[in-house]
C-alpha positions as CSV (number, residue, x, y, z in Angstrom):
1,M,-61.7,12.9,-83.4
2,G,-62.2,9.1,-83.0
3,Q,-59.8,7.1,-85.1
4,P,-59.1,3.3,-85.2
5,S,-55.7,2.1,-84.2
6,P,-53.3,2.6,-87.1
7,A,-52.3,-1.1,-86.9
8,L,-55.9,-2.1,-87.8
9,S,-57.6,-1.9,-91.1
10,E,-60.6,0.5,-91.5
11,K,-62.9,-2.6,-91.5
12,D,-61.6,-3.8,-88.2
13,W,-62.1,-0.5,-86.4
14,W,-64.3,-2.3,-83.8
15,R,-61.5,-4.5,-82.5
16,S,-59.9,-1.7,-80.5
17,A,-62.6,1.0,-80.4
18,V,-63.7,3.3,-77.6
19,I,-67.4,3.2,-77.8
20,Y,-69.5,5.8,-75.9
21,Q,-72.9,4.7,-74.6
22,V,-75.7,7.3,-75.1
23,Y,-78.8,7.0,-73.0
24,V,-80.7,9.5,-75.1
25,R,-83.3,10.4,-72.5
26,S,-80.7,11.7,-70.2
27,F,-77.9,13.0,-72.4
28,A,-79.0,16.5,-73.5
29,D,-82.4,18.1,-74.0
30,G,-82.6,20.1,-77.2
31,D,-86.2,21.3,-77.1
32,G,-86.6,22.1,-73.5
33,D,-89.3,19.5,-72.5
34,G,-87.2,17.8,-69.8
35,T,-86.3,14.8,-71.9
36,G,-83.1,14.2,-73.8
37,D,-83.5,14.0,-77.5
38,L,-81.6,13.6,-80.8
39,A,-81.4,17.4,-81.2
40,G,-79.5,17.5,-77.9
41,V,-77.1,14.8,-79.1
42,R,-76.5,16.5,-82.4
43,A,-75.7,19.7,-80.6
44,R,-73.1,17.9,-78.4
45,L,-71.4,15.9,-81.2
46,P,-68.4,18.3,-81.0
47,Y,-68.0,17.4,-77.3
48,L,-67.9,13.7,-78.2
49,A,-65.4,14.3,-81.0
50,E,-63.2,16.2,-78.6
51,L,-63.5,13.3,-76.1
52,G,-62.0,11.1,-78.9
53,V,-64.5,8.2,-79.0
54,D,-64.7,6.0,-82.1
55,A,-68.5,5.2,-82.0
56,L,-71.7,5.9,-80.2
57,W,-74.0,3.2,-78.9
58,F,-77.6,4.5,-78.6
59,T,-79.9,2.6,-76.2
60,P,-83.3,2.2,-77.8
61,W,-84.6,5.4,-79.5
62,Y,-87.6,3.8,-81.1
63,V,-91.3,4.4,-80.5
64,S,-92.0,3.1,-77.0
65,P,-94.4,3.6,-74.0
66,L,-91.1,3.7,-71.9
67,K,-92.3,1.1,-69.4
68,D,-88.6,-0.1,-69.3
69,G,-86.6,2.8,-70.4
70,G,-87.2,2.2,-74.1
71,Y,-86.5,-1.6,-74.0
72,D,-90.2,-2.1,-74.7
73,V,-90.2,-1.3,-78.4
74,A,-93.5,-0.6,-80.3
75,D,-92.0,0.3,-83.7
76,Y,-88.4,-0.3,-84.8
77,R,-88.8,1.8,-88.0
78,A,-89.8,5.1,-86.2
79,I,-88.1,7.3,-83.6
80,D,-90.0,8.0,-80.5
81,P,-91.5,11.5,-80.8
82,A,-90.1,12.4,-77.5
83,F,-86.6,12.0,-79.1
84,G,-87.2,13.3,-82.6
85,T,-87.8,11.9,-86.0
86,L,-86.3,9.2,-88.3
87,A,-85.0,12.1,-90.5
88,E,-83.2,13.5,-87.5
89,A,-81.7,10.1,-86.7
90,E,-80.4,9.8,-90.3
91,K,-78.9,13.3,-90.0
92,L,-77.2,12.4,-86.7
93,I,-75.7,9.2,-88.1
94,A,-74.3,11.2,-91.0
95,E,-73.0,14.1,-89.0
96,A,-71.3,11.9,-86.5
97,R,-69.7,9.9,-89.3
98,E,-68.3,13.1,-90.7
99,L,-66.6,13.6,-87.4
100,G,-65.1,10.2,-87.5
101,I,-67.6,8.7,-85.1
102,R,-69.7,5.6,-86.1
103,T,-73.2,4.7,-84.8
104,I,-74.4,1.5,-83.1
105,V,-78.1,1.0,-82.4
106,D,-79.8,-1.2,-79.9
107,I,-82.3,-3.9,-80.7
108,V,-84.4,-6.0,-78.2
109,P,-85.2,-9.3,-79.9
110,N,-86.5,-11.2,-76.9
111,H,-89.6,-9.2,-76.6
112,V,-91.6,-6.2,-77.8
113,S,-93.9,-3.6,-76.1
114,D,-97.5,-4.7,-75.4
115,Q,-98.3,-1.7,-77.6
116,H,-96.6,-3.3,-80.6
117,A,-99.0,-3.9,-83.5
118,W,-98.4,-7.6,-83.4
119,F,-99.3,-8.0,-79.8
120,R,-102.4,-5.7,-80.0
121,A,-103.6,-7.9,-82.9
122,A,-102.8,-11.0,-80.9
123,L,-105.0,-9.7,-78.0
124,R,-107.9,-9.4,-80.5
125,G,-107.4,-13.1,-81.3
126,G,-105.7,-12.8,-84.7
127,P,-103.1,-15.1,-86.1
128,E,-100.4,-12.9,-84.5
129,R,-101.1,-14.8,-81.3
130,D,-98.7,-17.4,-82.7
131,L,-95.9,-14.9,-82.7
132,F,-95.9,-14.9,-78.9
133,H,-96.2,-17.6,-76.2
134,F,-99.9,-17.8,-75.1
135,R,-100.8,-20.9,-73.0
136,P,-103.8,-22.0,-70.9
137,G,-103.1,-22.0,-67.2
138,R,-102.7,-24.9,-64.8
139,G,-105.0,-25.7,-61.9
140,E,-108.6,-26.7,-61.9
141,H,-109.8,-23.4,-63.5
142,G,-106.5,-22.4,-65.2
143,E,-105.8,-20.0,-62.4
144,L,-102.1,-21.0,-62.1
145,P,-99.4,-19.9,-64.5
146,P,-98.4,-22.4,-67.2
147,N,-95.0,-23.0,-65.5
148,D,-92.9,-21.7,-62.7
149,W,-90.6,-19.3,-64.6
150,R,-89.8,-16.1,-62.9
151,S,-89.5,-12.6,-64.4
152,E,-86.1,-10.9,-64.4
153,F,-87.9,-8.0,-62.7
154,G,-89.3,-10.2,-60.0
155,G,-92.6,-12.0,-59.7
156,P,-94.1,-14.6,-62.1
157,A,-93.1,-14.5,-65.9
158,W,-96.7,-14.9,-66.9
159,T,-99.7,-12.6,-67.0
160,R,-103.3,-13.8,-67.4
161,L,-105.8,-12.1,-69.8
162,G,-109.4,-11.7,-69.6
163,D,-110.0,-14.7,-71.8
164,G,-108.2,-16.9,-69.3
165,D,-105.0,-17.5,-71.3
166,W,-101.6,-16.5,-70.0
167,Y,-98.7,-14.9,-72.0
168,L,-95.0,-15.1,-71.2
169,H,-92.8,-12.2,-70.4
170,L,-89.3,-12.8,-69.0
171,F,-89.2,-9.1,-68.1
172,A,-92.2,-6.7,-67.3
173,P,-95.8,-7.6,-68.2
174,E,-95.6,-4.8,-70.8
175,Q,-92.8,-6.7,-72.6
176,P,-94.3,-10.0,-74.1
177,D,-91.8,-12.4,-75.3
178,L,-91.6,-13.3,-79.0
179,N,-91.9,-16.8,-80.3
180,W,-88.6,-17.3,-82.1
181,A,-89.8,-20.6,-83.5
182,H,-92.0,-18.7,-85.9
183,P,-90.5,-17.8,-89.2
184,A,-92.2,-14.4,-89.3
185,V,-90.3,-13.4,-86.1
186,R,-87.0,-14.2,-87.7
187,Q,-87.9,-12.5,-91.0
188,E,-89.0,-9.3,-89.3
189,H,-85.8,-9.0,-87.3
190,E,-83.7,-9.6,-90.4
191,D,-85.6,-6.8,-92.1
192,I,-85.0,-4.5,-89.1
193,L,-81.3,-5.1,-89.3
194,R,-81.2,-4.2,-93.0
195,F,-83.4,-1.1,-92.4
196,W,-80.9,0.4,-90.0
197,F,-77.7,-0.8,-91.9
198,E,-79.1,0.9,-94.9
199,R,-79.4,4.1,-92.9
200,G,-75.7,4.1,-92.2
201,V,-75.3,2.5,-88.8
202,A,-72.1,0.6,-88.3
203,G,-73.3,-1.9,-85.7
204,V,-76.1,-3.3,-83.6
205,R,-76.1,-4.1,-79.9
206,I,-78.3,-7.1,-79.0
207,D,-80.1,-6.9,-75.7
208,S,-80.5,-10.1,-73.7
209,A,-78.9,-12.0,-76.6
210,A,-79.0,-15.4,-75.0
211,L,-82.7,-15.5,-74.1
212,L,-84.5,-15.5,-77.4
213,T,-85.3,-19.2,-78.0
214,K,-87.4,-21.3,-75.6
215,D,-88.0,-25.0,-75.1
216,P,-91.2,-25.5,-77.0
217,E,-92.7,-27.5,-74.2
218,L,-92.2,-24.6,-71.8
219,P,-91.4,-26.9,-68.9
220,D,-90.9,-25.9,-65.3
221,F,-87.4,-24.5,-64.5
222,R,-85.0,-26.9,-62.8
223,E,-81.9,-25.4,-61.3
224,G,-78.8,-26.7,-63.0
225,H,-80.8,-28.6,-65.6
226,D,-79.2,-28.8,-69.0
227,P,-80.3,-27.5,-71.3
228,N,-81.9,-24.5,-69.7
229,P,-85.5,-24.0,-71.0
230,Y,-84.9,-20.4,-72.1
231,V,-81.2,-19.4,-71.7
232,D,-78.5,-20.2,-74.2
233,R,-80.3,-22.8,-76.2
234,D,-78.4,-24.4,-79.1
235,E,-81.0,-23.4,-81.7
236,L,-80.2,-19.8,-81.1
237,H,-77.0,-20.0,-82.9
238,A,-78.7,-20.5,-86.2
239,V,-80.4,-17.1,-85.7
240,Y,-77.1,-15.3,-85.3
241,R,-75.5,-17.1,-88.2
242,S,-78.2,-15.6,-90.4
243,W,-77.7,-12.2,-88.9
244,R,-74.0,-12.3,-89.4
245,A,-74.5,-12.9,-93.1
246,I,-76.6,-9.7,-93.2
247,A,-74.1,-7.7,-91.2
248,D,-71.2,-8.8,-93.5
249,A,-73.0,-7.5,-96.5
250,Y,-72.9,-4.0,-94.9
251,D,-69.5,-4.3,-93.1
252,G,-71.6,-4.1,-89.9
253,V,-70.8,-5.4,-86.5
254,F,-72.6,-6.9,-83.6
255,V,-72.1,-6.7,-79.8
256,G,-74.2,-9.1,-77.7
257,E,-75.4,-8.8,-74.2
258,V,-74.5,-12.3,-73.1
259,W,-74.5,-13.2,-69.4
260,L,-73.2,-16.8,-69.1
261,P,-71.1,-18.4,-66.5
262,D,-69.9,-21.1,-68.8
263,T,-66.9,-19.6,-70.7
264,E,-66.9,-22.3,-73.3
265,R,-70.6,-21.7,-74.2
266,F,-70.1,-17.9,-74.1
267,A,-67.3,-18.2,-76.7
268,R,-69.6,-20.1,-79.1
269,Y,-71.5,-16.8,-79.6
270,L,-68.2,-15.2,-80.9
271,R,-67.3,-17.8,-83.6
272,P,-66.4,-16.2,-86.9
273,D,-69.8,-16.7,-88.4
274,E,-71.8,-15.3,-85.4
275,L,-71.4,-12.2,-83.3
276,H,-68.3,-10.0,-83.5
277,T,-68.1,-9.2,-79.8
278,A,-70.0,-9.6,-76.5
279,F,-70.0,-7.6,-73.3
280,N,-67.6,-8.7,-70.5
281,F,-69.5,-8.5,-67.2
282,T,-67.0,-10.4,-65.2
283,F,-64.6,-7.4,-65.2
284,M,-67.3,-4.9,-64.6
285,T,-68.7,-6.7,-61.5
286,C,-65.2,-7.6,-60.0
287,P,-64.4,-5.9,-56.7
288,W,-61.4,-3.7,-56.3
289,D,-58.8,-6.5,-55.6
290,A,-55.7,-7.1,-57.6
291,A,-55.8,-10.9,-57.6
292,R,-59.5,-11.0,-58.6
293,L,-59.1,-8.3,-61.3
294,R,-56.1,-10.2,-62.8
295,A,-58.1,-13.4,-62.7
296,A,-61.0,-11.6,-64.4
297,I,-58.7,-10.1,-67.1
298,D,-56.9,-13.5,-67.8
299,G,-60.2,-15.4,-67.8
300,T,-61.7,-12.9,-70.3
301,L,-58.8,-13.0,-72.7
302,A,-58.6,-16.9,-72.4
303,E,-62.3,-17.3,-73.3
304,H,-62.0,-15.1,-76.3
305,A,-58.7,-16.6,-77.6
306,P,-60.1,-19.8,-79.1
307,V,-62.4,-17.9,-81.5
308,G,-60.1,-15.0,-82.2
309,A,-62.6,-12.4,-80.9
310,P,-61.4,-9.3,-79.2
311,A,-62.4,-8.7,-75.6
312,T,-64.6,-5.8,-74.5
313,W,-64.1,-3.9,-71.3
314,V,-66.8,-1.9,-69.5
315,L,-66.9,-0.4,-66.0
316,C,-70.6,0.8,-66.0
317,N,-73.8,0.9,-68.1
318,H,-77.4,2.0,-67.7
319,D,-78.3,-1.0,-65.6
320,V,-75.6,-1.0,-62.8
321,T,-74.5,1.3,-60.0
322,R,-72.0,4.0,-61.2
323,T,-68.4,3.1,-60.9
324,V,-67.5,5.9,-58.4
325,T,-70.2,4.7,-56.0
326,R,-69.5,1.0,-56.5
327,Y,-65.8,1.4,-55.8
328,G,-66.6,3.6,-52.8
329,R,-68.6,0.9,-51.2
330,A,-66.8,-2.2,-52.4
331,D,-65.6,-3.2,-48.9
332,T,-69.0,-3.0,-47.2
333,G,-70.0,-6.6,-47.9
334,F,-72.9,-5.8,-50.2
335,D,-73.2,-7.4,-53.6
336,F,-70.7,-5.3,-55.6
337,A,-72.9,-4.4,-58.5
338,A,-76.4,-4.5,-56.8
339,K,-78.6,-1.5,-56.1
340,V,-79.1,-1.1,-52.4
341,F,-81.0,1.7,-50.5
342,G,-78.8,3.6,-48.1
343,T,-75.5,1.8,-48.8
344,P,-72.6,3.7,-47.1
345,T,-70.3,5.2,-49.8
346,D,-66.9,6.9,-49.5
347,L,-67.0,9.0,-52.7
348,A,-63.3,10.2,-52.3
349,L,-62.2,6.5,-52.2
350,G,-64.5,5.6,-55.0
351,T,-63.3,8.5,-57.2
352,R,-59.6,7.5,-56.7
353,R,-60.4,3.9,-57.7
354,A,-62.6,4.8,-60.6
355,R,-59.9,7.0,-62.1
356,A,-57.4,4.2,-61.7
357,A,-59.8,1.7,-63.2
358,A,-60.3,4.0,-66.2
359,L,-56.6,3.8,-67.0
360,L,-56.6,0.1,-66.4
361,S,-59.5,-0.6,-68.7
362,L,-58.3,1.7,-71.4
363,A,-54.9,-0.1,-71.4
364,L,-56.3,-3.6,-71.9
365,P,-56.4,-5.2,-75.4
366,G,-59.8,-5.0,-77.1
367,S,-62.6,-2.5,-77.2
368,V,-63.8,-0.3,-74.4
369,Y,-67.4,0.9,-73.7
370,L,-67.8,4.1,-71.9
371,Y,-71.2,5.0,-70.3
372,Q,-72.2,8.6,-70.5
373,G,-71.2,10.6,-67.4
374,E,-68.4,8.2,-66.5
375,E,-65.9,10.6,-68.1
376,L,-67.3,13.3,-65.6
377,G,-66.8,11.0,-62.6
378,L,-70.5,11.0,-61.7
379,P,-71.6,9.1,-58.7
380,E,-74.9,7.2,-58.4
381,A,-77.7,9.6,-57.5
382,D,-80.3,9.0,-54.8
383,I,-83.7,9.3,-56.4
384,P,-86.6,10.3,-54.1
385,V,-89.1,7.4,-53.9
386,D,-91.8,9.5,-55.4
387,R,-89.8,10.2,-58.6
388,I,-88.5,6.7,-59.2
389,E,-89.7,5.3,-62.6
390,D,-87.8,2.0,-63.1
391,P,-90.1,-1.0,-63.1
392,M,-87.5,-3.0,-61.2
393,H,-88.4,-0.9,-58.1
394,F,-92.1,-1.6,-58.4
395,R,-91.8,-5.2,-59.2
396,S,-89.5,-5.7,-56.2
397,G,-92.2,-4.4,-53.9
398,G,-90.1,-1.2,-53.3
399,T,-87.1,-3.0,-51.9
400,D,-84.9,-2.4,-55.0
401,P,-84.2,1.3,-55.7
402,G,-84.0,0.4,-59.4
403,R,-81.6,1.8,-62.0
404,D,-82.7,5.4,-62.2
405,G,-79.7,6.5,-60.1
406,C,-77.3,5.9,-62.9
407,R,-79.7,7.5,-65.5
408,V,-79.9,11.0,-64.1
409,P,-79.6,13.8,-66.8
410,L,-76.1,14.9,-67.4
411,P,-74.6,18.2,-66.1
412,W,-73.3,20.4,-68.9
413,D,-73.1,24.0,-67.6
414,S,-72.9,24.9,-63.9
415,T,-74.2,28.4,-64.6
416,L,-77.4,27.4,-66.3
417,P,-80.8,26.1,-65.0
418,N,-81.0,22.3,-65.0
419,V,-77.2,22.4,-65.1
420,G,-77.4,23.0,-68.8
421,F,-79.3,19.8,-69.6
422,G,-82.2,21.7,-71.0
423,T,-84.1,25.0,-70.7
424,P,-86.9,25.8,-68.2
425,P,-89.7,25.7,-67.5
426,A,-89.7,21.9,-67.9
427,R,-87.8,20.1,-65.2
428,P,-85.6,17.1,-66.2
429,W,-87.4,13.8,-66.2
430,L,-85.3,12.6,-63.3
431,P,-84.1,15.1,-60.6
432,Q,-80.5,16.2,-60.6
433,P,-78.7,16.1,-57.2
434,A,-77.8,19.4,-55.6
435,D,-74.1,18.8,-56.2
436,W,-74.5,18.2,-59.9
437,P,-73.0,21.6,-60.9
438,S,-69.6,20.6,-59.4
439,Y,-69.5,17.8,-62.0
440,A,-70.5,19.9,-65.0
441,V,-68.6,19.9,-68.3
442,D,-67.8,23.6,-68.1
443,R,-66.1,23.2,-64.8
444,Q,-64.0,20.2,-66.0
445,R,-63.1,21.1,-69.6
446,D,-60.1,23.3,-68.7
447,D,-59.2,21.6,-65.3
448,P,-56.0,19.6,-65.9
449,D,-56.9,17.4,-62.9
450,S,-60.5,16.6,-63.8
451,A,-62.0,13.3,-64.7
452,L,-62.9,14.7,-68.2
453,T,-59.3,15.7,-68.9
454,L,-58.1,12.3,-67.7
455,Y,-60.4,10.5,-70.1
456,R,-59.6,12.8,-73.0
457,R,-55.9,12.4,-72.5
458,A,-56.1,8.6,-72.0
459,I,-58.1,8.1,-75.2
460,R,-55.7,10.2,-77.1
461,V,-52.6,8.5,-75.7
462,R,-54.1,5.0,-75.8
463,P,-52.6,3.9,-79.2
464,A,-49.1,4.4,-77.8
465,L,-49.7,1.4,-75.6
466,G,-49.4,-0.8,-78.7
467,D,-51.7,-3.4,-80.2
468,G,-50.0,-6.5,-79.1
469,P,-51.2,-9.1,-76.6
470,L,-51.1,-8.3,-72.9
471,T,-48.0,-9.5,-71.1
472,W,-47.9,-9.4,-67.3
473,L,-44.7,-8.1,-65.6
474,P,-43.3,-8.9,-62.2
475,A,-44.8,-6.6,-59.5
476,P,-45.3,-6.5,-55.7
477,D,-48.4,-8.1,-54.2
478,G,-51.4,-6.0,-54.9
479,V,-50.0,-4.3,-58.0
480,L,-51.0,-5.0,-61.6
481,A,-48.2,-4.4,-64.1
482,F,-48.3,-5.2,-67.8
483,T,-47.3,-4.1,-71.3
484,R,-49.0,-4.4,-74.7
485,G,-45.9,-5.0,-76.7
486,A,-44.8,-1.4,-77.0
487,D,-42.4,0.5,-74.8
488,V,-45.2,1.6,-72.5
489,R,-46.2,-0.1,-69.2
490,C,-49.4,0.2,-67.2
491,L,-49.2,-0.1,-63.4
492,V,-52.1,0.0,-61.0
493,N,-51.5,0.0,-57.3
494,L,-54.3,-1.8,-55.3
495,A,-52.0,-2.5,-52.3
496,D,-52.3,-0.7,-49.0
497,T,-48.9,1.1,-49.3
498,P,-47.1,3.2,-52.0
499,V,-44.8,1.3,-54.4
500,D,-41.7,2.4,-56.3
501,L,-42.1,3.0,-60.1
502,P,-39.8,1.1,-62.5
503,A,-37.1,3.0,-64.4
504,H,-38.8,5.0,-67.2
505,T,-38.2,7.8,-69.6
506,E,-41.6,9.5,-69.4
507,L,-44.7,9.5,-67.2
508,L,-47.4,9.5,-69.9
509,L,-50.4,9.6,-67.7
510,A,-51.4,9.2,-64.0
511,S,-54.8,8.8,-62.5
512,G,-53.7,10.9,-59.5
513,P,-50.6,12.6,-58.1
514,L,-47.5,10.6,-57.1
515,D,-46.5,11.0,-53.5
516,T,-43.7,13.3,-52.4
517,G,-41.1,10.5,-52.8
518,G,-42.2,9.8,-56.4
519,Q,-43.8,6.6,-55.5
520,L,-47.2,5.3,-56.8
521,P,-49.8,5.8,-54.1
522,K,-52.5,3.2,-53.4
523,D,-55.6,3.3,-55.6
524,T,-53.6,5.0,-58.4
525,A,-52.6,4.0,-61.9
526,V,-49.9,5.2,-64.3
527,W,-48.8,4.7,-68.0
528,L,-45.1,4.8,-68.3
529,R,-42.7,5.0,-71.3
530,V,-39.7,2.8,-70.5
């Protein structure tokens, strides 16, 4: 059962929590239609309690055309019928809480679906047009976009309508950006927060949290120009201060998706009257290198320290290549977190490193986010081109395989059709690889050397590391060694040769076997009681 650190108050549970990310569509299919749903999650709550997580973060489960995996929301107050009903969501929230597990929902304030009632009314010429960014085009006949902004998914960030006007979408055309200068947009999102807090959720994850507000002139983008016309604008902080007041009334928490290279500006989002936490992407995208990982850890802790916010640590999510695959190809010269067709991967190497990284991340001070399937050691799946659904693939002209490879339905039971994800005749919405049965929960649950057993034990033992600040210890080159103020040390060997272990009274946990001489092999981590 998930429990906060005993050194923290119940209200501060989030400061050291292990939070499990649920991508509902791929978690478990309860009604046999090939799509994961809330019934599937409810049936697997005992598994999550046994894993020991403190909270579940659900990617969007609202009504959506699913043009971007649910991040194109049509109605925040209704569950997508493919997943279930609002009543089922309320039951899930309550049942999880009875098991000691809190719920975090996802909101996408930068944009909505083009099927949202507001946008449909805007297309009919109603006053809702002011809730979005509609502009006439440039050029003699308005045939050019209003500015040169580019979509995050590739191509222009503007789409032209039949009446000649263009509308802004920093992501897919089916995701029109909202106009956050309009008071109705702010009021609606404040009401949405209250709606879900009143249904028992403990927190809210904010998608693309630094992109909401835009320069009202919508000028052309100039690289390095300050301020950026649509990223990290100063007026955005007033939005989050108003949200924080709402969250505080419910003892709720926020975690923001904030990608910013400027650490000082990043920390501004974590001031005591704004967001509680934000995702740490520097650590996630860091290659398997001791010096660079230590720099990422030190940098993360340093940027959080001035505002007293806890760091967050994550190895993978629904947008990046799975950890086993990334670490298995980290030396190939490709962009470490990028999706690339046909990239060579050493899965044995990636698995050793991913297991060591799991112990490293779980030993660090702050909260940890665990993406579904990471506890099973799943690699990235190769999706046949004719089964790819991610818009990133299509917007890239087919050069980017997209994110579907980390979103494949989970393997639960190696003896059942669809590896226990759901019952036939429906096939899973994404194809499961032929080797998926070897990763199934039923094969790992009682295996003392499995990835699942490693995660369960690490989460259970984690409080023994202490709740103090991280202190680095002397170590050979290529080795990370630190303590958290207790009598437990974490060592991770990223060097090319085995290293001696310090004197210790107990080996609490190891990501892999020690060598015959009792040394710590390369790409292996241990927790030691000294």
